[in-house]
VOBA-1610 file (N, C-alpha, C; in pm, whole numbers, padded with zeros to 5 digits, always signed):
BEGIN
Met+00566+01605+01798Met+00609+01637+01666Met+00545+01508+01569Arg+00543+01402+01609Arg+00462+01297+01530Arg+00311+01299+01551His+00252+01257+01426His+00112+01269+01452His+00051+01121+01461Phe+00012+01079+01583Phe+00001+00943+01632Phe-00135+00885+01634Leu-00200+00907+01498Leu-00335+00858+01485Leu-00425+00897+01591Arg-00445+01037+01608Arg-00543+01083+01700Arg-00678+01041+01701Cys-00724+01013+01567Cys-00857+00980+01524Cys-00861+00817+01533Ala-00764+00739+01570Ala-00751+00591+01520Ala-00843+00529+01646Leu-00881+00395+01587Leu-00941+00300+01685Leu-00842+00192+01667Leu-00811+00119+01775Leu-00742+00002+01781Leu-00831-00101+01789Leu-00847-00191+01719Leu-00980-00281+01718Leu-00923-00425+01743Ala-00962-00513+01831Ala-00942-00660+01835Ala-01033-00728+01760Leu-00969-00816+01683Leu-01042-00889+01582Leu-01150-00970+01664Gly-01272-00967+01610Gly-01384-01028+01666Gly-01461-00932+01743Ser-01409-00814+01778Ser-01483-00741+01864Ser-01611-00674+01815Ser-01711-00647+01904Ser-01832-00600+01838Ser-01818-00460+01774Ala-01719-00385+01826Ala-01684-00264+01742Ala-01640-00276+01594Leu-01558-00385+01579Leu-01519-00400+01446Leu-01624-00470+01359Ala-01707-00545+01426Ala-01818-00615+01351Ala-01932-00500+01304Ser-01942-00393+01391Ser-02048-00292+01364Ser-02023-00170+01312Ala-01862-00169+01273Ala-01813-00034+01211Ala-01896-00008+01072Ala-01951+00099+01060Ala-01999+00137+00929Ala-01883+00194+00866Pro-01908+00175+00687Pro-01819+00236+00628Pro-01800+00381+00646Val-01696+00454+00653Val-01694+00595+00674Val-01603+00650+00569Ser-01662+00752+00494Ser-01582+00801+00395Ser-01665+00964+00365Ala-01571+01057+00356Ala-01630+01189+00317Ala-01651+01210+00154His-01608+01076+00090His-01593+01105-00047His-01693+01008-00123Asp-01814+00992-00102Asp-01904+00893-00170Asp-01923+00952-00308His-01938+00882-00406His-01979+00943-00541His-01987+00793-00621Asp-01997+00830-00749Asp-02044+00724-00856Asp-01950+00717-00958His-01830+00802-00958His-01758+00777-01083His-01669+00655-01080Asp-01640+00616-01196Asp-01542+00504-01211Asp-01396+00539-01158Gly-01344+00423-01104Gly-01200+00465-01032Gly-01108+00378-01132Gln-00985+00388-01101Gln-00865+00319-01166Gln-00738+00294-01084Ala-00663+00199-01090Ala-00523+00202-01035Ala-00437+00205-01159Thr-00319+00293-01146Thr-00219+00299-01249Thr-00101+00276-01200Tyr-00040+00171-01255Tyr+00087+00106-01226Tyr+00216+00215-01245Leu+00277+00231-01173Leu+00420+00320-01185Leu+00558+00251-01193Ala+00579+00116-01109Ala+00686+00079-01119Ala+00696-00007-00989Asn+00750-00148-01002Asn+00774-00226-00871Asn+00633-00237-00790Glu+00615-00185-00651Glu+00481-00181-00608Glu+00435-00036-00596Ala+00482+00072-00686Ala+00434+00187-00715Ala+00294+00166-00787Val+00186+00247-00713Val+00050+00238-00776Val-00007+00366-00735Met-00072+00424-00825Met-00161+00525-00802Met-00301+00504-00801Val-00384+00516-00718Val-00541+00479-00716Val-00621+00598-00704Glu-00694+00599-00792Glu-00807+00712-00776Glu-00953+00663-00805Lys-01038+00754-00738Lys-01187+00752-00782Lys-01252+00843-00729Gly-01328+00920-00820Gly-01387+01058-00769Gly-01296+01163-00726Asp-01300+01209-00596Asp-01210+01313-00574Asp-01109+01264-00465Val-01091+01137-00455Val-00981+01065-00376Val-00879+01018-00478Lys-00760+01053-00417Lys-00653+01008-00516Lys-00512+00975-00421Ile-00470+00856-00425Ile-00364+00811-00339Ile-00258+00737-00398Leu-00143+00728-00340Leu-00029+00664-00400Leu+00036+00561-00301Phe+00069+00455-00349Phe+00149+00334-00284Phe+00279+00350-00319Asp+00378+00327-00233Asp+00524+00322-00241Asp+00572+00381-00356Pro+00548+00510-00399Pro+00573+00603-00529Pro+00708+00644-00538Leu+00803+00653-00422Leu+00912+00714-00455Leu+01049+00629-00394Phe+01125+00580-00486Phe+01233+00497-00440Phe+01343+00494-00535Asn+01467+00464-00482Asn+01588+00481-00569Asn+01659+00358-00619Gln+01616+00245-00541Gln+01680+00119-00565Gln+01603+00019-00652Ser+01680-00026-00740Ser+01625-00152-00819Ser+01691-00281-00791Tyr+01787-00272-00722Tyr+01887-00397-00690Tyr+01900-00464-00824Gly+01915-00400-00920Gly+01955-00462-01061Gly+01834-00582-01109Thr+01716-00548-01035Thr+01616-00650-01076Thr+01467-00589-01109Tyr+01453-00490-01039Tyr+01299-00436-01021Tyr+01308-00299-01116Leu+01176-00270-01179Leu+01160-00152-01229Leu+01173-00018-01130Leu+01232+00091-01184Leu+01223+00222-01124Leu+01116+00282-01191Val+01051+00393-01122Val+00953+00477-01187Val+01023+00544-01310Pro+00965+00555-01408Pro+01018+00618-01545Pro+01049+00760-01500Glu+01166+00816-01567Glu+01197+00953-01525Glu+01093+01065-01529Asp+01028+01027-01669Asp+00907+01138-01702Asp+00798+01143-01603Leu+00765+01011-01558Leu+00656+01026-01459Leu+00705+01065-01318Arg+00835+01031-01285Arg+00879+01089-01151Arg+00894+01216-01159Lys+00931+01304-01245Lys+00935+01434-01261Lys+00813+01486-01254Thr+00698+01445-01332Thr+00567+01484-01328Thr+00503+01473-01179Met+00539+01354-01122Met+00485+01335-00987Met+00533+01431-00900Met+00680+01476-00917Met+00717+01560-00811Met+00673+01697-00823Lys+00633+01743-00968Lys+00580+01876-00994Lys+00422+01887-00956Gly+00363+01771-00932Gly+00223+01776-00905Gly+00142+01793-01027Glu+00207+01768-01146Glu+00113+01793-01264Glu+00026+01671-01293Ala-00075+01697-01370Ala-00169+01589-01407Ala-00092+01456-01472Pro-00129+01328-01436Pro-00242+01308-01346Pro-00210+01296-01200Phe-00073+01336-01166Phe-00041+01347-01003Phe-00098+01462-00938Asp-00173+01543-00987Asp-00222+01673-00918Asp-00310+01623-00785Asn-00304+01699-00703Asn-00407+01680-00587Asn-00405+01534-00518Ile-00286+01500-00487Ile-00264+01368-00421Ile-00301+01374-00279Asp-00410+01302-00231Asp-00459+01311-00090Asp-00364+01273+00013Ile-00309+01133-00014Ile-00236+01054+00065Ile-00144+00966+00000Val-00017+00968+00061Val+00088+00862+00020Val+00096+00754+00132Phe+00074+00623+00079Phe+00115+00529+00191Phe+00268+00451+00150Ile+00334+00410+00255Ile+00456+00345+00236Ile+00419+00194+00315Ser+00429+00086+00245Ser+00428-00038+00289Ser+00545-00065+00388His+00664-00022+00367His+00790-00064+00450His+00911+00018+00408Ala+00998+00017+00463Ala+01116+00133+00433Ala+01242+00057+00378His+01206-00026+00265His+01315-00088+00190His+01346+00017+00072Gly+01467+00005+00010Gly+01503+00099-00086Gly+01428+00077-00219Asp+01374-00041-00243Asp+01284-00061-00354Asp+01142-00019-00341His+01123+00040-00233His+00994+00106-00204His+00972+00235-00152Phe+01076+00283-00095Phe+01101+00405-00013Phe+01240+00450-00034Ser+01252+00600-00044Ser+01369+00664-00026Ser+01330+00803+00037Ala+01397+00830+00146Ala+01390+00934+00220Ala+01367+01077+00166Gln+01488+01101+00072Gln+01520+01212+00041Gln+01411+01270-00077Pro+01371+01185-00188Pro+01280+01229-00264Pro+01127+01235-00207Met+01110+01151-00102Met+00991+01153-00025Met+00976+01278+00043Leu+01081+01340+00104Leu+01087+01476+00172Leu+01060+01574+00060Glu+01119+01569-00044Glu+01113+01660-00138Glu+00967+01692-00206Phe+00902+01547-00221Phe+00747+01541-00242Phe+00662+01613-00142Leu+00699+01576-00020Leu+00613+01647+00089Leu+00643+01815+00089Arg+00742+01845+00067Arg+00800+02004+00057Arg+00699+02054-00051Asn+00684+01986-00175Asn+00631+02039-00300Asn+00468+02044-00274His+00418+01942-00202His+00290+01926-00199His+00227+01940-00063Ser+00188+02047-00021Ser+00169+02088+00114Ser+00026+02042+00161Gln-00064+01986+00084Gln-00176+01926+00110Gln-00179+01780+00139Thr-00059+01711+00078Thr-00083+01568+00091Thr-00037+01506+00236Lys-00088+01403+00247Lys-00060+01342+00401Lys+00015+01213+00375Leu+00084+01186+00470Leu+00194+01047+00452Leu+00133+00955+00570Val+00127+00829+00525Val+00099+00726+00631Val+00223+00624+00607Ala+00291+00604+00717Ala+00427+00514+00696Ala+00449+00465+00850Ser+00561+00373+00842Ser+00597+00307+00944Ser+00691+00392+01024Thr+00720+00351+01160Thr+00816+00398+01222Thr+00943+00421+01169Gln+00991+00306+01099Gln+01127+00309+01039Gln+01133+00400+00919Ala+01031+00412+00833Ala+01025+00500+00737Ala+01021+00675+00794Val+00945+00694+00885Val+00961+00814+00951Val+01071+00856+01006Glu+01145+00750+01073Glu+01293+00797+01117Glu+01377+00814+01023Ala+01362+00759+00905Ala+01447+00780+00780Ala+01443+00918+00740Leu+01313+00972+00737Leu+01275+01086+00701Leu+01342+01196+00773Arg+01338+01170+00930Arg+01392+01275+01028Arg+01546+01310+00985Lys+01611+01195+00931Lys+01743+01207+00922Lys+01799+01301+00811Val+01679+01333+00712Val+01719+01416+00609Val+01659+01547+00618Thr+01565+01562+00732Thr+01506+01704+00718Thr+01588+01818+00798Thr+01538+01909+00778Thr+01613+02052+00839Thr+01514+02108+00928Lys+01548+02212+01003Lys+01462+02278+01099Lys+01330+02349+01032Glu+01354+02373+00919Glu+01254+02442+00832Glu+01142+02329+00782Asp+01175+02206+00804Asp+01084+02079+00755Asp+01005+02041+00882Thr+01011+02101+00990Thr+00946+02042+01124Thr+00785+02039+01084His+00733+02125+01018His+00588+02127+01006His+00537+02011+00920Ile+00630+01956+00839Ile+00576+01834+00764Ile+00556+01725+00846Phe+00582+01703+00976Phe+00565+01580+01029Phe+00397+01595+01119Glu+00369+01700+01104Glu+00216+01739+01131Glu+00133+01684+01026Arg+00189+01644+00904Arg+00104+01558+00812Arg+00127+01410+00803Ile+00197+01370+00887Ile+00265+01231+00911Ile+00180+01159+00998Thr+00119+01047+00960Thr+00057+00954+01044Thr+00156+00839+01047Thr+00212+00794+01181Thr+00301+00690+01178Thr+00233+00568+01231Leu+00271+00441+01167Leu+00186+00321+01216Leu+00291+00278+01300Thr+00247+00216+01408Thr+00347+00160+01527Thr+00305+00026+01560Leu+00228-00062+01476Leu+00191-00188+01525Leu+00304-00274+01563Gly+00296-00357+01647Gly+00377-00461+01682Gly+00347-00578+01608Pro+00438-00672+01618Pro+00392-00788+01514Pro+00296-00885+01548Asp+00232-00888+01672Asp+00117-00951+01726Asp-00009-00859+01766Asp+00007-00726+01734Asp-00116-00640+01755Asp-00215-00651+01646Pro-00350-00643+01699Pro-00448-00660+01598Pro-00473-00537+01498Pro-00552-00556+01418Pro-00555-00462+01293Pro-00588-00323+01356Leu-00538-00213+01297Leu-00585-00082+01340Leu-00677-00014+01215Arg-00791+00047+01266Arg-00850+00121+01179Arg-00854+00267+01215Phe-00842+00361+01122Phe-00850+00505+01145Phe-00892+00589+01018Ile-00929+00701+01052Ile-01002+00781+00953Ile-00902+00883+00917Leu-00854+00926+00804Leu-00759+01032+00769Leu-00835+01133+00645Asp-00875+01252+00689Asp-00923+01327+00589Asp-01045+01264+00519Gly-01119+01194+00604Gly-01246+01120+00559Gly-01217+00995+00482Val-01094+00929+00487Val-01067+00818+00417Val-01053+00705+00532Glu-01131+00609+00509Glu-01108+00485+00609Glu-01005+00409+00585Ile-00907+00375+00662Ile-00787+00317+00649Ile-00776+00187+00747Asp-00734+00069+00702Asp-00707-00031+00776Asp-00562-00068+00749Ala-00492-00092+00857Ala-00353-00124+00874Ala-00328-00260+00954Val-00251-00359+00885Val-00214-00481+00957Val-00068-00507+00930Arg-00006-00549+01031Arg+00132-00601+01019Arg+00141-00717+01000Ile+00224-00748+00875Ile+00241-00881+00832Ile+00393-00904+00785Pro+00450-01020+00848Pro+00598-01033+00829Pro+00639-01006+00700His+00739-00956+00649His+00808-00943+00531His+00856-01096+00501Ala+00832-01118+00355Ala+00892-01237+00300Ala+01023-01255+00322Gly+01062-01352+00327Gly+01207-01401+00344Gly+01251-01462+00488Gly+01163-01493+00564Gly+01178-01567+00682Gly+01237-01477+00798Pro+01274-01545+00904Pro+01319-01473+01046Pro+01408-01350+01016Gly+01500-01361+00927Gly+01587-01271+00915Gly+01530-01121+00874Arg+01410-01138+00823Arg+01333-01002+00796Arg+01211-00981+00903Ala+01231-01034+01018Ala+01146-01017+01133Ala+01129-00881+01167Ser+01230-00804+01164Ser+01232-00659+01228Ser+01168-00549+01117Val+01143-00602+01007Val+01095-00517+00916Val+00932-00481+00928Gln+00908-00344+00941Gln+00791-00320+00955Gln+00684-00320+00829Asn+00641-00405+00803Asn+00578-00451+00684Asn+00429-00427+00706Tyr+00352-00348+00612Tyr+00217-00328+00635Tyr+00111-00364+00528Val+00012-00445+00553Val-00101-00464+00442Val-00173-00329+00479Leu-00210-00262+00379Leu-00308-00131+00382Leu-00448-00163+00304Arg-00532-00157+00361Arg-00673-00153+00302Arg-00747-00016+00313Val-00769+00049+00204Val-00805+00183+00192Val-00944+00187+00112Ala-01023+00259+00182Ala-01176+00280+00119Ala-01164+00420+00039Leu-01192+00391-00096Leu-01202+00527-00181Leu-01339+00575-00167Asp-01446+00496-00132Asp-01578+00535-00101Asp-01651+00448-00021Ser-01773+00443-00014Ser-01832+00351+00086Ser-01834+00209+00042Asp-01808+00176-00091Asp-01808+00038-00119Asp-01694+00012-00214Thr-01597+00092-00217Thr-01471+00084-00319Thr-01335+00075-00239Arg-01285-00042-00216Arg-01171-00059-00144Arg-01046-00110-00211Val-00927-00073-00186Val-00821-00134-00252Val-00721-00181-00130Met-00644-00285-00177Met-00540-00321-00074Met-00412-00347-00136His-00317-00301-00061His-00170-00300-00106His-00097-00367+00006Met-00031-00478-00033Met+00028-00569+00066Met+00167-00570+00100Gly+00245-00469+00035Gly+00402-00461+00045Gly+00448-00595+00021Asp+00550-00639+00086Asp+00633-00750+00063Asp+00584-00864+00167Ser+00472-00875+00159Ser+00409-00993+00262Ser+00470-01130+00254Asp+00481-01206+00365Asp+00501-01321+00344Asp+00383-01406+00309Pro+00393-01514+00213Pro+00282-01588+00173Pro+00244-01701+00263Ala+00250-01683+00389Ala+00228-01812+00480Ala+00084-01789+00554Met+00019-01919+00551Met-00111-01903+00593Met-00117-01879+00751Arg-00033-01892+00825Arg-00022-01877+00971Arg-00038-01739+00997Phe+00007-01635+00902Phe-00002-01489+00935Phe-00134-01446+00882Phe-00208-01508+00793Phe-00344-01456+00745Phe-00458-01526+00794Ala-00461-01652+00830Ala-00577-01709+00856Ala-00619-01669+00999Pro-00550-01631+01096Pro-00595-01592+01248Pro-00649-01441+01212Leu-00624-01373+01094Leu-00698-01244+01084Leu-00825-01267+00997Asp-00865-01382+00981Asp-00997-01396+00893Asp-01110-01297+00919Ala-01123-01263+01046Ala-01241-01177+01056Ala-01226-01051+01012His-01090-00996+01018His-01063-00878+00968His-01092-00873+00804Trp-01017-00970+00742Trp-01043-00970+00593Trp-01192-00974+00541Gln-01260-01078+00619Gln-01394-01092+00580Gln-01491-00993+00581Glu-01458-00889+00705Glu-01540-00772+00760Glu-01567-00685+00640Lys-01473-00647+00559Lys-01466-00559+00459Lys-01431-00611+00310Arg-01528-00598+00220Arg-01479-00652+00068Arg-01399-00563+00007Thr-01286-00623-00060Thr-01179-00548-00129Thr-01219-00532-00288Arg-01213-00448-00351Arg-01234-00446-00500Arg-01115-00491-00573Leu-00998-00434-00541Leu-00863-00465-00606Leu-00760-00474-00477Ala-00702-00619-00474Ala-00593-00646-00405Ala-00475-00634-00490Met-00360-00595-00425Met-00219-00597-00514Met-00125-00676-00422Pro-00112-00798-00428Pro-00018-00882-00363Pro+00107-00883-00429Pro+00225-00894-00360Pro+00346-00930-00443Pro+00333-01049-00538Tyr+00382-01053-00644Tyr+00357-01169-00745Tyr+00370-01319-00677Trp+00478-01310-00582Trp+00498-01459-00544Trp+00387-01523-00478Phe+00274-01459-00420Phe+00150-01517-00378Phe+00109-01611-00484Phe+00113-01589-00612Phe+00050-01687-00706Phe+00159-01807-00741Leu+00269-01799-00678Leu+00358-01915-00720Leu+00336-02036-00605Ser+00244-02031-00526Ser+00264-02129-00432Ser+00117-02170-00394Asp+00068-02282-00366Asp-00058-02334-00343Asp-00101-02256-00204Glu-00017-02225-00114Glu-00049-02167+00007Glu-00089-02022-00006Gly-00004-01947-00097Gly-00032-01819-00129Gly-00164-01803-00200Arg-00206-01893-00286Arg-00331-01874-00374Arg-00433-01914-00279Lys-00401-01973-00185Lys-00526-02028-00092Lys-00546-01888-00013Ile-00464-01832+00025Ile-00465-01705+00108Ile-00552-01608+00041Met-00531-01603-00098Met-00615-01515-00179Met-00760-01568-00207Asp-00762-01698-00214Asp-00908-01756-00251Asp-00995-01742-00138Glu-00935-01786-00015Glu-01032-01803+00103Glu-01014-01703+00213His-00928-01611+00194His-00915-01530+00320His-00912-01380+00282Leu-00831-01347+00187Leu-00838-01194+00170Leu-00960-01118+00113Asn-01059-01203+00070Asn-01194-01138+00032Asn-01189-01010-00067Ala-01103-01038-00168Ala-01102-00940-00299Ala-01179-00993-00423Glu-01220-00905-00472Glu-01291-00949-00598Glu-01194-00968-00725His-01076-00904-00724His-00963-00922-00803His-00818-00891-00766Tyr-00738-00975-00794Tyr-00603-00975-00767Tyr-00502-00940-00902Thr-00423-00819-00878Thr-00320-00798-00957Thr-00195-00794-00895Gly-00109-00879-00942Gly+00022-00896-00866Gly+00123-00789-00913Val+00216-00746-00799Val+00308-00629-00806Val+00443-00677-00784His+00537-00622-00767His+00679-00642-00749His+00738-00758-00856Val+00684-00754-00973Val+00742-00855-01087Val+00870-00790-01139Pro+00971-00868-01145Pro+01092-00824-01198Pro+01073-00753-01328Ala+01173-00655-01372Ala+01164-00594-01480Ala+01149-00689-01598Asn+01213-00807-01611Asn+01199-00896-01709Asn+01088-00983-01698Ala+00984-00939-01700Ala+00838-01013-01672Ala+00838-01120-01749Glu+00866-01116-01886Glu+00844-01225-01970Glu+00926-01352-01922Ala+01044-01331-01864Ala+01129-01422-01824Ala+01078-01487-01701Val+01022-01410-01616Val+00935-01467-01491Val+00826-01562-01531Arg+00742-01523-01629Arg+00644-01603-01677Arg+00695-01741-01729Arg+00803-01730-01808Arg+00862-01840-01873Arg+00904-01942-01751Gln+00958-01870-01636Gln+01024-01970-01527Gln+00902-02053-01468Tyr+00785-01965-01451Tyr+00664-02032-01370Tyr+00561-02038-01474Pro+00543-02084-01568Pro+00439-02108-01661Pro+00318-02148-01617Asp+00300-02248-01542Asp+00181-02287-01489Asp+00132-02206-01378Ala+00225-02168-01282Ala+00155-02084-01159Ala+00118-01938-01217Leu+00183-01879-01328Leu+00158-01756-01373Leu+00066-01745-01498Lys+00011-01863-01541Lys-00044-01845-01674Lys-00182-01758-01670Asp-00250-01764-01554Asp-00372-01725-01530Asp-00368-01595-01434Ala-00235-01551-01397Ala-00212-01430-01309Ala-00221-01320-01375Asp-00297-01216-01324Asp-00265-01084-01378Asp-00177-00999-01291Leu-00091-00950-01369Leu+00034-00881-01327Leu+00040-00740-01379Phe+00083-00655-01284Phe+00123-00543-01337Phe+00282-00548-01370Thr+00303-00508-01510Thr+00433-00528-01558Thr+00493-00399-01641Arg+00399-00308-01684Arg+00430-00184-01771Arg+00401-00056-01698Pro+00477+00034-01680Pro+00460+00158-01621Pro+00342+00229-01706Ser+00221+00285-01628Ser+00129+00354-01704Ser+00006+00269-01729Glu+00024+00130-01711Glu-00090+00043-01721Glu-00190+00066-01630Thr-00301+00034-01652Thr-00415+00056-01562Thr-00495-00065-01552Arg-00565-00055-01422Arg-00680-00153-01393Arg-00807-00076-01346Ala-00913-00111-01398Ala-01048-00042-01374Ala-01094-00092-01242Leu-01150-00011-01153Leu-01194-00042-01041Leu-01352-00080-01042Asp-01424-00058-01144Asp-01555-00078-01148Asp-01595-00195-01279
//
């Protein structure tokens, strides 16, 4: 029933296979691309004929974070422009401010061509709300099963090259069981985006994977905004992640209050704060 990455390559860091792997995509083109913010860590990214969503459907704000505005959510569910022809939905982790099983199931029911890439925890939550008529949906789901110490995973899904790394969720040992993924996705042979979920901004999790980060240049990385708040988080971005630009996500709804609270750390930080705002990829 589960789709276990039949075309995946599990690559150890520093291996010759990783070093020599050529960019792979069936969607090479010259069109401009952009990332469109939806809320919290929900972002749509598109370039040419590739269109993907990160963490788009969730029901919890915890009284702090933005929910996807209802008009955008309805348009997304109907598959109307600009949410038509979504190729892949990615879920960074199965927390209520990133993922809710019921709306995700409804989306997959409505969009028969869309694939889903998600953790075991998210897929198990989906199974709890499905019926027998939904069995076929799991044929379109790629389940990420990396352990905390596993090397990065690279695989190809519908011609799109995807790298997944399990990085601990921020918040310390109490969050160790959360399957949080950093996802690096190639929209074409030279345009990659990175979504980091709720990664812990600790150097000890990122520095050992430096060969992985350096092997592929990222056009736009989207770390949770707390990476900008510490010297360690900024050093991870400056020295390891190998991205041309960083736009922070997971900013509380009162973004101005956050900027006032951290005026020095955030004075030069680019943050997604308003649904429907965009960033160009070129």
